[in-house]
C-alpha positions in Angstrom: 159.7 106.4 33.6 162.5 108.8 34.4 161.1 112.0 35.8 162.7 115.1 37.0 161.0 117.6 39.3 162.3 121.2 39.4 161.3 122.7 42.7 161.0 120.9 46.1 158.3 123.2 47.6 154.9 121.8 48.6 153.8 120.7 45.1 157.2 119.5 43.9 158.1 117.5 47.0 154.7 115.8 47.3 154.5 115.1 43.6 158.0 113.7 43.3 157.6 111.4 46.3 154.3 110.1 45.0 155.6 109.5 41.5 158.5 107.6 43.1 156.0 105.6 45.1 154.3 104.6 41.9 157.6 103.0 40.8 158.9 105.8 38.6 162.6 106.9 38.8 162.5 110.5 40.2 165.1 113.2 40.7 164.1 116.4 42.6 166.1 119.5 42.0 166.2 122.7 44.0 168.6 125.7 44.0 168.3 125.9 47.8 171.3 123.8 49.0 170.1 124.1 52.6 166.7 122.6 51.7 168.3 119.7 49.9 170.7 119.1 52.8 167.7 119.2 55.2 165.9 116.5 53.1 169.1 114.4 53.0 169.2 114.6 56.7 165.7 113.1 56.9 163.8 116.3 57.7 161.1 117.8 55.6 161.0 121.6 54.7 157.2 121.4 55.0 154.8 119.7 57.4 152.5 117.3 55.6 151.1 114.1 57.2 152.9 111.0 55.9 155.4 112.9 53.7 158.5 112.2 55.7 157.9 108.4 55.7 157.1 108.4 52.0 160.3 110.3 51.1 162.4 108.1 53.3 161.1 104.8 52.0 161.5 105.8 48.3 165.0 107.1 48.9 165.9 103.8 50.5 164.6 101.9 47.5 166.7 104.1 45.2 163.7 105.6 43.3 163.9 109.1 44.7 166.9 111.4 44.7 167.5 115.1 45.6 170.2 117.4 44.1 171.1 121.0 43.3 172.8 119.9 40.0 170.3 120.7 37.2 172.4 119.2 34.4 172.9 115.9 36.2 169.3 115.8 37.3 167.9 116.0 33.8 170.6 114.0 32.1 168.4 110.9 31.6 164.9 112.5 32.1 162.0 111.7 29.8 159.7 114.3 31.5 160.7 117.4 33.4 158.1 118.9 35.7 158.3 122.6 36.6 157.0 123.0 40.2 158.5 126.3 41.4 156.5 129.1 43.1 154.2 131.5 41.4 153.3 134.0 44.2 151.1 136.9 43.7 153.1 139.8 42.3 153.2 142.9 44.5 151.3 145.8 43.2 149.0 144.1 40.6 148.2 140.7 42.1 149.3 138.9 38.9 151.1 135.6 39.2 154.9 136.2 39.4 156.3 133.9 36.7 159.9 134.9 37.1 160.8 131.7 38.8 159.1 129.6 36.2 160.8 131.4 33.3 164.2 131.3 35.0 163.9 127.6 35.5 162.9 127.0 31.9 165.9 129.0 30.6 168.3 127.1 32.7 166.6 123.8 31.7 166.9 124.6 28.0 170.6 125.1 28.3 171.1 121.9 30.4 169.1 119.5 28.1 171.0 117.2 25.8 168.0 115.4 24.4 164.3 116.0 23.8 161.9 115.8 26.8 158.4 116.7 27.7 158.4 119.8 29.8 155.4 119.8 32.1 154.1 122.8 34.1 152.9 121.6 37.5 153.0 125.1 38.9 149.8 127.1 38.8 150.2 129.5 35.9 148.1 131.9 33.9 146.6 131.2 30.5 149.3 131.3 27.8 152.2 130.5 30.0 152.8 127.2 28.2 153.0 129.1 24.9 155.7 131.4 26.4 157.6 128.4 27.8 157.6 126.8 24.4 159.1 130.1 22.9 161.8 130.3 25.6 162.8 126.7 25.0 163.2 127.4 21.3 165.0 130.7 21.9 167.5 129.1 24.3 168.3 126.2 22.0 166.5 123.3 23.7 166.9 120.0 21.7 164.5 119.6 18.8 161.4 117.6 19.7 161.1 119.1 23.2 157.4 119.8 23.8 155.4 121.5 26.6 152.4 120.3 28.5 150.3 121.5 31.4 149.4 119.3 34.3 147.9 121.4 37.1 147.9 120.0 40.6 144.7 119.7 42.7 146.2 118.9 46.1 144.7 119.9 49.5 147.3 120.8 52.1 147.0 118.2 54.9 145.6 115.5 52.6 148.0 115.9 49.6 149.3 112.3 49.4 145.8 110.9 49.4 144.7 113.4 46.8 147.6 112.6 44.6 147.1 108.8 44.8 143.3 109.0 44.6 142.5 112.0 42.5 139.1 113.2 41.4 140.7 113.7 37.9 144.0 114.1 36.2 144.1 117.1 33.9 146.6 117.2 31.0 146.8 120.1 28.6 148.8 119.2 25.5 149.1 120.1 21.9 150.8 117.0 20.5 150.7 113.2 20.7 154.1 112.9 22.3 153.2 114.9 25.4 149.9 113.0 25.7 151.6 109.7 25.4 154.2 110.5 28.0 151.7 111.8 30.5 149.4 108.9 30.0 152.3 106.5 30.8 153.3 108.5 33.9 149.8 108.3 35.3 149.2 104.7 34.2 149.7 103.4 37.8 146.4 105.1 38.7 144.5 103.0 36.1 143.3 100.7 38.9 141.7 103.6 40.8 139.9 104.6 37.6 140.9 108.2 38.0 139.6 110.1 34.9 142.5 111.3 32.7 141.2 114.4 30.9 143.1 115.7 27.9 142.5 119.3 26.8 144.5 122.1 25.1 147.2 123.7 27.2 145.3 127.0 27.6 142.2 125.1 28.7 144.1 123.2 31.4 145.8 126.4 32.6 142.4 128.2 33.0 140.7 125.1 34.5 143.0 125.2 37.5 142.1 128.9 38.2 138.5 128.3 37.6 138.4 125.4 40.0 140.0 127.3 42.9 137.9 130.4 42.2 134.7 128.3 42.4 135.7 126.8 45.7 136.6 130.2 47.1 133.2 131.4 45.9 131.5 128.6 48.0 133.4 129.7 51.1 132.5 133.4 50.7 128.9 132.5 49.9 128.4 130.4 53.1 130.1 133.1 55.1 127.6 135.7 53.9 124.8 133.3 54.6 126.2 132.9 58.1 125.9 136.6 58.7 122.3 136.4 57.6 121.7 133.4 59.9 122.9 135.5 62.9 120.6 138.3 62.0 117.5 136.2 61.6 118.0 133.5 64.2 118.9 130.6 61.9 121.8 128.0 62.1 124.2 128.1 59.2 125.3 124.5 59.9 121.8 123.3 59.3 121.5 125.5 56.2 124.8 124.1 54.9 123.5 120.6 55.4 120.2 121.4 53.8 121.8 122.7 50.6 124.8 120.5 50.6 122.7 117.3 50.3 121.6 118.6 46.9 124.1 116.9 44.6 124.1 119.8 42.3 125.7 121.9 45.1 127.6 119.4 47.3 128.6 119.6 50.9 132.3 120.5 50.6 133.5 124.0 51.2 130.3 125.1 52.9 131.8 125.5 56.4 131.3 129.0 57.7 134.4 130.6 59.3 136.9 133.4 59.3 137.5 133.4 55.6 139.8 131.5 53.3 143.6 131.7 53.3 146.5 129.5 52.2 148.8 129.3 49.2 146.2 128.9 46.5 142.8 130.6 46.9 144.0 134.2 47.6 146.6 134.3 44.9 144.7 132.3 42.3 141.6 134.4 42.5 143.7 137.6 42.1 145.6 136.1 39.2 142.3 135.1 37.5 141.1 138.6 37.9 144.3 140.0 36.4 144.0 137.6 33.5 140.4 138.6 32.8 141.4 142.3 33.0 144.1 141.8 30.4 141.6 140.0 28.2 139.0 142.7 28.6 136.5 140.4 30.3 134.8 141.5 33.5 134.6 138.9 36.3 132.1 140.4 38.7 131.4 137.3 40.8 135.1 136.5 41.5 135.8 140.2 42.2 133.1 140.2 44.8 134.3 136.9 46.3 137.7 138.5 46.9 136.2 141.5 48.6 133.9 139.5 50.7 136.8 137.4 52.0 139.1 140.4 52.7 136.3 142.1 54.6 135.5 139.0 56.5 139.0 138.4 57.8 139.3 142.1 58.8 136.0 141.8 60.7 137.1 138.9 63.0 138.8 141.2 65.6 135.5 143.2 65.8 133.7 139.9 66.6 136.0 139.3 69.5 135.7 142.9 70.6 131.9 142.6 70.8 132.1 139.4 72.7 134.3 141.0 75.5 132.1 144.0 76.1 132.8 146.4 73.2 136.5 147.3 73.9 139.7 145.3 73.5 141.8 147.7 75.6 143.4 145.8 78.5 141.8 142.5 77.5 143.7 139.2 77.1 142.7 137.0 74.2 143.8 133.5 73.5 143.9 132.1 70.0 143.9 128.4 69.3 145.2 127.6 65.9 147.2 129.9 63.6 147.7 128.1 60.4 145.2 128.7 57.7 143.8 125.1 58.1 144.7 122.0 60.1 147.3 119.5 59.2 149.7 122.0 57.7 152.2 124.5 59.0 151.3 127.0 56.2 150.7 130.5 57.4 150.2 132.1 54.0 147.3 134.5 54.1 146.0 132.8 57.2 142.9 134.5 58.8 144.8 134.4 62.1 147.2 137.2 60.9 144.6 140.0 60.5 142.8 138.7 63.5 145.9 138.9 65.8 146.9 142.3 64.3 143.4 143.7 64.8 143.4 142.5 68.5 146.8 144.1 69.1 145.8 147.3 67.5 142.7 147.4 69.7 144.9 147.3 72.8 144.6 143.6 73.6 147.3 141.2 74.8 147.3 138.1 72.7 148.5 134.6 73.5 148.4 131.8 70.9 149.0 128.1 70.5 149.2 126.0 67.3 150.3 122.4 67.2 152.8 122.7 64.3 152.7 126.3 63.0 154.7 128.2 65.6 158.0 128.3 63.7 156.2 129.8 60.6 154.0 132.1 62.7 156.6 133.7 65.0 158.2 136.0 62.3 154.7 137.1 61.1 153.2 137.8 64.6 156.0 139.3 66.7 153.7 141.0 69.2 152.0 137.9 70.6 152.9 135.3 73.3 153.3 131.7 72.0 152.1 129.2 74.4 153.1 125.5 74.9 149.5 124.1 74.8 145.9 125.2 74.7 145.6 125.5 78.4 148.7 127.6 78.7 147.3 130.0 76.0 144.0 130.2 77.9 145.6 131.1 81.2 144.2 134.5 82.4 142.4 135.1 79.1 139.2 137.1 78.9 138.3 135.3 75.7 139.3 132.1 73.9 139.0 132.0 70.1 139.1 128.8 68.0 140.8 130.0 64.9 141.9 126.7 63.2 140.0 123.4 63.7 142.8 121.2 64.7 141.6 117.8 65.9 143.2 118.2 69.3 141.0 121.2 70.0 137.8 119.3 69.5 137.9 117.4 72.9 139.5 120.1 75.2 138.5 119.9 78.8 136.1 122.8 78.8 135.8 122.9 82.6 139.6 123.2 82.9 139.6 126.0 80.4 136.9 127.8 82.4 139.0 127.4 85.5 142.2 129.0 84.1 140.5 131.8 82.2 139.9 135.2 83.7 136.8 135.7 81.5 134.2 133.3 80.2 133.9 134.0 76.4 134.6 131.2 74.0 134.4 132.4 70.4 134.2 129.4 68.0 135.2 130.7 64.5 135.1 127.1 63.2 131.8 125.8 64.8 133.5 122.7 66.3 131.7 122.9 69.6 128.1 122.3 70.8 126.7 125.4 72.5 125.1 123.4 75.4 128.4 121.6 76.2 130.3 124.9 76.4 127.6 126.5 78.5 127.5 123.5 80.9 131.2 124.2 81.6 130.4 127.8 82.7 131.5 129.5 79.5 129.5 131.7 77.2 129.5 130.6 73.6 129.5 132.4 70.3 129.8 130.5 67.0 129.6 131.7 63.4 126.2 131.9 61.9 124.5 130.1 64.8 121.9 132.5 65.7 119.2 130.0 66.7 
């Protein structure tokens, strides 16, 4: 099928490349000419494993194109996906839909034939209804219909998630939209991925509910971790013990410094705003947000306690800055309030991240960016594992102990064994590992 993707951010670029790899004819459109030029030059505007090769191979096969020309990009399209940003709006936390609505208005004027307009962006309940109204108001061709197709991609594993999804959710109000989306996802028939059709509003809400539930699991295990520390239990064993129950599941039960990234923080806030407007209280999700905010703010205090009760004059090394491994995404990363709290306490901060430096530098101007983990640790009173990048799992602990001024290793991701750390001459402090 002929597909157009409006927006070449994380969701649009990954989705467009994967659709092309299925054999569809895909055109990706973006207003940012510099971004399109970057892609034409063989470079990706985001860091995602496997994406550069996937884009290049499908460009070479003539199935994937990039342009800033909206009219040309939709001239032969059968389906147009909206994949522009919906950041949290300043002041009230609601999803900012200005980019979505602006794209729809421009699209309506550019269309010369009926298409299925599909929202891939994460949008609040009722957005599809508003899009349908805008298309009609702006004179879109008769027969143009609107569907919702939320994405469920994990940064760092997005291509695998797209090609081997747990489910494909389509919210549609008419047979034409359902027919087109079924054909678009027909290549996944062999994988037997469930194709779930619902109403548009149900699909929109399902995306928020899914992310809120996963965020809840993270905040839950972080509170259990605090209890483990107080009573002398090990949160990793607790997580295994409950995660083996298939009613609960093991995923998202890893204690740490709190969730961040492009989805959970903004989507939980947007869900709360939607509920507020509907007059329905969401006490659990409200508490999840507060627990997470408090947790991220408390990480600097955890480091302070490990170095003797005061950060003044101390040097702290941070390993990992992105909100998770295998991405360069710094949005709402726990490293930001951690680094800021350390600096406010009077510490000197050095940091190393395998791919996140370019994104992190404008956000953390007061820290020293190191060339590798050992450079970051040089002269440090404490070393903090903030992001669980694979390359941090097998660091030479003896070498670290040799270049550090102090001996504290604070493992916010629980990637190390206490005995191994202590054999190297370092003191170990994990999260929720009180035993």
